[in-house]
N, C-alpha and C positions, 0 to 999 in steps of 0.2 A: 504494500499500500504506499509506504513512504517513498520508495523509488518512483512509482507511478506519479505521485503527486509532484515530485521534484521535476520530472520531465514536463508534466502539464503546466507547472508554474513557469518554466523557462519559455515554453511555446506560447502560452497565453500571454505572457508579458510582452512578447514581440507583437502580437495582434493588438493588445491594448495600446501600445505605443504608437502603432500605425494609424490608429483612429482617434488619438487624443485630442486632435484639433477639431473634431467634429462639432458643429455648432449645436448648442442646446441652451435655451434661454434660462433654464434653472440654475441655481447656484449650488456650490459646495457647501454643506453644513457641517459645522463642527461644534461639538459640545465639550467644554471643560467642566467635568462633573466633580462636585465636592465630595471626596471620599477622605475628608479630615486629614490631610498631610500625606495621602498616598497618590496613586494615579489612576485615572479612568478617563480617556479621551475618546469620544465617539466621533467618527468621521462618516458622513454619508454622501455618496456621489449623487449627481443630478439624476442618474438612472435608478437610484435606490439601493445600490450596493453599499455595504457597510463594513467598516473596520473599527473594532474596539481596541485601543491600546491600553492594556492592563486593567484590573478588575478591583482595585482597592482591597480593603481589609476583610477578614473573615469575621464571623460572629455579629454581635450587635442586632440580633434578630433579623439578619438579612438587610441591614441598613444600606450598605454600599450597593449590593445587587439590586435593591428596590430603586435606588437613585439612578443607576444605569438604566433600568427598564423604564423608568419615568421619562428619561431622555430619548430612549428608543421609541417610546409611545408618541412623544412630541414630533419625532421625525416620521411617524407612520410605519415604523418597522414591525414586522411579525417575527423576524429572526435576525440574528447577527451573523453576517456571512463569514467574517474572519475576526478571530480574537488573537491579537499579538501580545505576548508576554515579554516585556523587555528583559526582565531577570527575575529571580525566584526569591526575592524578599517579600515578607508577608504583606507589606502595604501595596504591593503591585500584583501578586499572584494569589493572595489569600481569599479573594472573593470568588474564585472560579467555581467551586462546588455549589455555592448558593446561586450563582448566576445560571448555570446549566440546569438547575432545577426550575428556574422561572421563565426561561426563553430558550428557543431553539438556536443552537450555535452550529455553524457549518465546519470551519476549518480552524484549527489552532496552530499558531505560528510561534516559534521560539528559536534560541540559539543552540539547543541541544541539552545535553545533561547538565545538572548542577555542578558547578566548579568551585564551590565554596566549602571549606572544611569547618562546618558549623552545624551543631545539633538542630537548632531551630530552622535553619534553611534546609537541611535534609528532610526534616519533618514536613515542611511546607511543599517541598518538591515531590515528596511521596503522595501527598494529597492531590497535588496537581496531576500526577501520572494516573491516579484513580479516576479523576474527572475526565481525562482523555478518552477513556473506554468508549468505543462506539463512534468516535469523531476522527474525521481526517486530520492528519498531523503533518506539518512540514517544518524541517529545520532549515533555516535561511543562512545564507552566506553574504558577506559584503558584496555589493554590486548587483544583487538580484532585485528584481521588481515584482511586487505582488500584482496578480491579474485582476485589477479593478477598473471597469470602464471609465473612460474620460479623465481619470486621475492617474498619475504616476506616483507610486509608493516605492521609493528607492531605498534599499538597505545600505547604510553607510558603515555601521559597525555591528559586530556580533561575535560573541565568544572571545573577546579580547583582540579580534582582528579588525581591520578597517579597509576601506577601499584603497587600491593601490595607484589609481590614476585620478586626476582631478575631474570633476564634473564639468560639463560644457560651460564655457565662459568663466571657469575658475582656473586656479593654479597660480595666481600672482604671489609674489614675495610678500610676506606678512611682516610688516615693520614692528608690530607689537611683540613679536616673539623675544626680541633681545632683552626686554625688561622683565621677563617671567622668571621667577625663582625656579630652581630644579624641583619638580614635583616628587612627592614620595611615591613609593611602590604601593599598589592596592591590590591584594589578593582576594578581595570580596567579589561577590556577584555584581556589584555596581560597575566594576571595570569590565564586565562581560556584557553590559547592556546592549540590547539591539536598539540602534538609532536609525531613524528614518527621516528622509526628506520628502514631504508630500508636495507635489507640483500640480496645479490645475491652471493650465494656460500660463499666464504671467505671475500667478500667485504661488508663493513658496512658503512652506511651514516646516519648521524643523523641530524634532523631538528626539533628544538623545537619552531619554530615560534618566538614569542616575550615573551616567558616565562621569568618571572622576578625572582630575586634571591631567594626569600623565597621558591618558588615552585621548582626551581632548586635544592636547598639544600635538600628538602624532597626526591628528587630522588637519591641523592648520599650521604647523611649523616644520620647516622654514616657509613652505608655501601653503596657502589656503586652498585646500582641495574641495571646499563646499561652495564658496562664493557667498553672495549676500542673500538675505532672506526678508520676507515681509513680516512674518510672525514667528516668534521664538517662544517655545515653552521652556521657561527657565529650567535649567537642569536641576535634578536632585532637590526639588521643592524650595530652591533658593538657599541652599546650604553652601558654605565656602570651601568644602572639599572639591566642589565642582565650580563652573562658571568662571574659568580663567579669563582675564582681560584679552588675552591673545585670541581667544575663541570668540568671545562675545563682541568685542569691538571690531574684529575683522569682518564679521558677518553683517554689521550695520543694520540690525533689525529695526523695522519701523515701529513695531509694536511687540511687547512682550507680556506673556501671561505667567504668573508665578503661582503654581499649585500648592501653596503651603497650607499648613494647618494653623490653628490658633496658637499651638505650642510646638509646632515643628516647622523648620525651614524659616525662610525670611531673615537669614543672618545679615546683620548690617553690612558686613564687607562685601558679600555677594550681591545684596540689594544695591549697594552704591555703584558697583561695577556695571550692573545692568542699567540702573537709572541714569548713569552718566554716559552711557554708550552713545557714540557720535551719531546723530541723525534719529535717535529714538524719539518718537512722537508721544508714545504713552506706554506706561506700565500699569497692568491690571493685576489685582490679587484675588485669590480665592478666599483668603481670610485676613482679617486684621492680625498682624503678628504681635500677640500680646506680650511676649518676652522681649520684644525689641522697644523701640521708642517712637514717638511721633514723627520725628525727622527721618525715620527709616520705614515709614509706612506711607502709601499713597493716600490721596483724599478719599474719603468714605464713598463718594459716588463711583469710584474705580474699584470698589471692593465688593465681592459678591456676598460675603458674610461678615458682618462687623462684631458679632457676638459669638462667644465660645459655644454656647448652647443655641444652635441655629437650626434652621429648616433645611439647610443644605441647598442653598440656591446655586445655580450654575451660570457660567458665562458661555454665551453662544456666539459663534462666528459664522457669518455668511460671506462667501467669497465668490467673486466673478472672474471669468477667464481673462478680463483686461487688467487684473491686478487690484481692483477696487475690492474692499472688504469692510464689513460692519461688525462691530463687537457690541453685544447686547447684555446688559446686567439684568438678570431676572429678578433680582431683589428690588431694584428701583424702577425698572422699565426703561432706563436710560439706554440710548443707542448713540454710537458715534461711528461715522463712516470715514474711511481713509481713502481718498481718491487715488486713482491709478497714477502712476508716474511714468 
């Protein structure tokens, strides 16, 4: 089954890419779902194909699975076609079992077996393996593309490896590399995160999971192999083990979303790097970072959840092929549109 799906992925990716420019008036929908300092990002193509990146935490009477399914219902989905697990930490993979009990899932995508010597991670990986039963399963490699119509989902990193060649219109020398301190080694699953670049016409969205600094710098130093992006999901919930200046500033994101929790992520050092990134128009946060300070939180209208005990409001993005995109805060009803460039 796995070999069959690998061949199918490669073949379908070529077909998808050849039709990526087909005209369609509908937009790409993205939901940054509040899973309290974990990750769950739902992406829905104009044709209705769907990709969920990570599943949040376990337990909580199915809180995170329920929040994911609420977003899926808003998008009009009856199933999730692909579930991509960036890595096997509990805040990313923990919600899988409850998710598959609540909604049909097509194919699971990951980097392969757990690579971290940790009892809790081994336990969570074992639970994930049980949830895979009866589902198609694909282990991806850097450079692969997922077969989603009208949208390119390109794998940049997986299992500690990364793309070996620059993406189109990328590869320039990165002047920010010289100021970076030597990063520490990281033997955790964070460094094995599956990172993807989602491209819809001229719109580009980057999600590197919890990729840590040494692996970030391998992607952008001495040359930036990614290029620039429109929307950046701040890595690792805004922790300063990730989000090196050489990565963030070289990408020149127009907008960033930080999927922090009330008491997780949103580190002042990482927040400052993102907030001061050249050309950044806005930073949005999933939560007010209660353990930080007012100077390292954005204004409340750019925060989906301002209280610790919250309803779990999400941020929604609608993107067009010309590069225009709109961010909506479901707590306030506020929308802001970023015009094409």
